[in-house]
N, C-alpha and C positions, 0 to 999 in steps of 0.2 A: 374584208380590212380593205381601207384605204391605200390606195396607190400612191407613192410619191413622185414613180416616175415625171420626170420634166425635161425641158428645153431650154438653153441660153446659145443665144448667137451659132444655133445652126446643130450645135453640139446636145445629142442624146443622155440626159441623164438620170440616173435609175433614184436621184433623192436631190432637193432642192440646198440641200447641206454642201457648203464646198469648205473645206480647207484654206485659208486663208495666207498669204503667202507671210513667212515666219520661220525662222531657227527649227519646229519641224520636219521642216524637208527637206533638212541637210541631209537625213538620213534616209537612205533606200528604206530602211528598215521600220521606219515609222512611217514614211506614203505606203509601205504594205499594210500595214497594221491598220490605218487608217482607212483605206481600200476594201480591208477585213469587214470594218467596220460598219462601213457603208455608205461612207464619203460619195459625192456624187459626183465631185472633180476635186483637184491640185492644185491650187497655186504653187508653184517654186518660189522661193525663198530669191528675191531680188537681185537685180545686175544693173548696178547705177555708171551711169553713163561719166561718172569722175574715173571710176576702176578703170575703166575703157580708155579712156583719155592719159592716166596714167600709164598703164599697158604701154601703148605707144609711144608714149615721150619716154619711158624707160628703154622700148626697144632702139627708138631711135638715137640715145645715146651710147647705148650699148656698140652699136655698129658701128657707129663713129670712132671710140676707141681704139688706137691704136693703129688704123686703119691702112695707115702711111708708114708702118714701122719697118715693117718687113712682111715675106710675102706669107708667111706664116701665119700671120695676124689676118688673114681670109679665113681663116675656121676658127676665129672669135664669137661666132653666130651664138648667140646666148641660147638656152634650154627653153625654147616655149611651152612644150604637149602640157606643161600642167602647170603653165603659168597664169593667174586670175583670171579672167573672163574666159580663156581658153580651156581651162579645167574645166570651169562654171558649163557651157556647154557639152564639153566630154562628159562628162555627171550626168547629164540628161537622159541624152545617148544611153549612157549603161542605164542607166533609170528605166527607160522606154523600152527594156528590153525585162525587166521583174515584172512591170502592173502593165494593166491593162485600162488602167484607170486615166480618163483623158484627164491630162498634165495641158495646166496653162500658164507659159514663161511669164515672169514680172520684168520688164522695163523700167528702173525710173531716171527720168530724164526732164532735163530742164533748158533745152535748145539744138537746135538741129544741128546737125553732123554726122561727121564718117562713122559714129558707131551705130548708126540706123543698119551697116552690114549684117551687126551683129544678131538683129532681129530676124533676116535673113538663114541665120545658122542656126539661131534656138528652133527657124520652125524645122531647119534639118534634121535638128538633133530628135523631132520628137513633138516637140510641142503643138497639142492640136488648136490652141486659141493664144492670142498673147493679154497682159494686159500691162494697162501704159498707165505710168506714175507720173502726174505731171505736176510736179512740185521744186520752185525758187523761190526764195526771201527777196523778195523784189526792195532792194532798199536805195537804187537812185530815184530823188527827185525830179529831175527831170523826165524821169519815163512814165508816159497817159497808162492808163486803162485797159485802153483801144490797143497801143502797143503790147502791153502784156499779152493780153487776147489773139493776137494776131501771132505773135511769136509762138504759143500752145497750140494754138491752128494748124502751126506749119510743121513743127511737130506730129503732129497726131497724122497728117498727110504722107510726110513724109516714111511715117513707119507703115502705115496701111499700104502705099505705093511700093514696098519694099515684100513684102509678103502675101502669099494665097489665102494664109488661114483670118479667120475673126481675129481684130483686134477691139477689145474694150479698154474705155479709156475710166481708169479713176480718179471722180471730179474730188475735190476739196467745193466747199460750202461757200468760199471767199470771191466770189464773183458778184460784182455789180448788180450784174442784170445773169443769175443764172441761167434761168430757161432759155433765152436770147444764146448763150453760151451753149448750149447743149445742142441748140436748133443749128446754130455755125458748126460746133463739134460732130454732127451726122452730117452734115452737108461737106464737110470737111474727111469725110473716111468712116467714122467710129460705127461700130457693129453692134455695141452695148454700151452704158456704165454701169459702174459700181460706186455708187454713193455710202458712206464718205471718208476720203483717207483720213488717218488720222497720224496729226503732224506732233514728233513729240519737240519739245521746246530743253533748250537748256537751262537748267536750274540752279541758280545762284547762291551756293554756298556759304552763309554766313559766318562759319568757324574759321573755314581755312580761307575765307574770301576769295574764290573762286570758282571758276562755271563748270557743272560737273553735267552727265546725262541721267536720269531714271525714265525707268520706262515704268510706264502706268498702266496698270491693264485696266480694259474698257470694263466699263458695266450697263445692265439691260437700261438703265436709265438715261443713256448716250443713246438711245435708238429713237428719240422721238424727232429728233432732225430731219436725219438721215428718209425716217418714215412719212415726214410732211412734205418732202419732196420727192419723194420716188411718187403719192399720190397724188401730186401737180402733173410732174413729169408723165406719166404712165398714160396721164386723162390726152397730151397732150404730142407726142409725138410718138411716130413708129418704132419702137428700136425697142431694145430686150433691157432691163436694169435688175439690177444687182445690190445687195442689201449689203453692208458692214458694217460694225459697230454697234459690243452688245448684244451680242449673239450667245445666251445662257441657257436657253431651255427652248420645248417645243414651242410653247406660246412664243418667245419673241419672234422665233419662224414665224408661226403664223400671223403676227401684227405683222411683220412684214409684209407676206405675201398676200394680207387682205386688203394693203395699201396699193401694191401692183407688182411685186417685187416677184423675178421667176427665180431668183435663188437666193440664198443667205449664205453670207461667209462669217466663220469663226475662228478662230486663232488663239484670243487669250484663253477664252474658258477650257481650251485642251491644253495649253503651255501649264496652267495653274493644276489640271485634274486628269492629264493623260489621255490617251486616243482614245477611250472608250467612250467618252462622252458624247460623241459623234452617234455613236448607237442610241443612247439614253436622249438624246434631241430628237432622232429619226421616230425613235419611239413615242415621245412626249405628242410629238406634231399628230406621228399616226391615230394615236390615242385621240386627240382633241380632234382629229377631222371625223371618227366616229361616233363622238359625244356629239357631234351636229349635222352628220347624216351627209357627210361631201365622202363622194367615193374617190376622185381626185384632186390634186392641188389647181388643179385650173378651174372645179370648179366655186372654187370662192376669191381664185386670186382676183383680184381690182375692183372687189367687192365696195370697198370704202376708199377709193380715189376721187377725185376731188372731180370728176363729172358722175360718180354715183351715188355721192351719197347728197342726201336730201339738204341741206344747209350747204349752199354756193359758197359762203364766206367764210366753211368748217377749217381752212388750211391757210387762210388769209390772217385775218386783224379778228374776229372773230371767238376766238377763245383766250386772246388776248386782254380783250374790253373784259372779258366776262371775269377771269380771275382776278383782274385789281380792283372789278367794280362787286365782287361778293363779299 
């Protein structure tokens, strides 16, 4: 029978299927359920830089109110034990005691700041690795692309310097020179990458003439762009790559691994169909491997990356030209 065990940034996983950051991980019972279903790891729902900055601001304001009114004002310290990001860290501590599956903490950041101290706290709480999401809407016409990249690299470096656990960077596809940025991110301290982050856009509602937020689940058709870049980067960089977006079946997982991915993340499928889908994806992947004669994941990982395929232009312009001329 096929062996699904793999490794990712130094973590030993019983399966390449990882539960991505989502509301699924807000309940310990859900994490226990996906552990029982055979998931390789769980990415804890994100802690956002804005949350930490708001908490810090609120604390400063609370400490200053009435501070010079009368001596009893010294007892005005707000009760922070269960406030925002601090509660998030405490929740991870509690979860770590209930499950043995690797936990990956998720940080969503846009600039360097004191918030990196929370990276260390997530590590202390029991996270086996950190996933760093770099997301900022760049609207300043005076800000250059090189400045944006340097800021992102500084964030990676600051987190890596704050912790001893592996740091995985969840990339977006919107870099002018993605391969170059990935190489520089490795130099800045990235131990691995996940491709790609899905960004939710504000929806213009023409009836109410307002903006709203709508969650759109991924589909298997969305895996082609991440798979292309995993195939390109896995052939050029000595770094572990994980896939995200469009993993709804064992064959979706197999496609990513053929391109060079060590792990695949799924979230939309679980939100739509329940945690038992993890067991189904594992079973379908194992069945596919058996049908192909692959005993382990490593036996076929990267078989279709950019250095292994017969056509050197397969991941560049060849398919684009073929599609338009067919």
